[in-house]
N, C-alpha and C positions, 0 to 999 in steps of 0.2 A: 499596545500594538493593534488590538481589535478596533479601537476608536479611530485609527488611521484608515481603516478600510470600510469605505462606505458604499462602494458599488463594485460591480464586476469588473470594470475598467482598472480601478486601483489594484484589485487583486491580480489581474493579468500583468500590470506593470510590477507588481512585487514579485511575482512568480518569475517574470522574464529576468528581473535582475539577479536572481539565483543561478541563471544560466544552466538549466538542466535540459538536455535535448529531449524532445518528444513529450515532455511534460505539460506545455501549455495546451496542446490539443485535448489533453485528458482533463483539464480543469473543469470543462463543461459536463463532464460525466457525473459529477456529484455537486451538492451546493457549495457556496463559498465558505460556509461555516465548517464544513467538513474539510474542505481544502485548507483551511487555516489551521485546524487541528493537526492535520496530517504534516503540514508544513513545520509547525512548531515542534511537534513530537518526534518526527522521523528525521534522521539526517541521511540515511542511505537512500539513493536513487530508486533501486529495485523495491525497497520496503515501501517507499511512497507508492509506486506503481501498484504493488499488491494491495495496498489498502484502498486505493482509488477504485480498482477493479473489483475488490470484495465489496466494498460499500455499495457499489452500483448492482452488483449481481445479486447479493442477498439483501438489498434494500435496508441496510443498517440505517438507524437513526444517528443523530450526531453522538447521543450518549453511548449508543452500543458501539460505535466506531471507537470512541476514546476509551471504552472498556476494553476492547480487543487489541488496542494499541498498548494499553497499560499491562495487560496480562501476556504481552508479547506473543500474539497470534501468529505473526510472520515467522518468528523463530521456531515456534512449534510446527508450523506447516513445513518449514525446510527440514527440521529433524525427522519429521514423519516421512518426507520424500526420500531422504537419505536412508532411512531404514528400509523403505519399501524397495528401492533400487539394490540395496545390499541383499535383502532376501531373494529377490528375483534372480540376482547373480548367483547366489549359492544355489538355487533351484535349477537354474541352467547347468551349472557345473555338474550336479548330482545326476541330472538327465543325460548327459553327454557320456557315450561309452567309452 
């Protein structure tokens, strides 16, 4: 599959064939090798968006990105957010007279 993608135009064509809304504008946020890793390893649309934004924000290299995908950083992030919201909800209930 990697040999099929030789330039940015081929990557845009491949991504447009996946038919994911709002993803094509994000492909310019990171390199094509990172986009390819995300497309191959992530099936969920929101997961793909998460990794594209995280790779850009934190300056992840390709290897760091793949490592974070492999250790399921997205799922950990969601779990952490759920726990945080739960704890905030409990705190609000305790502070309510």
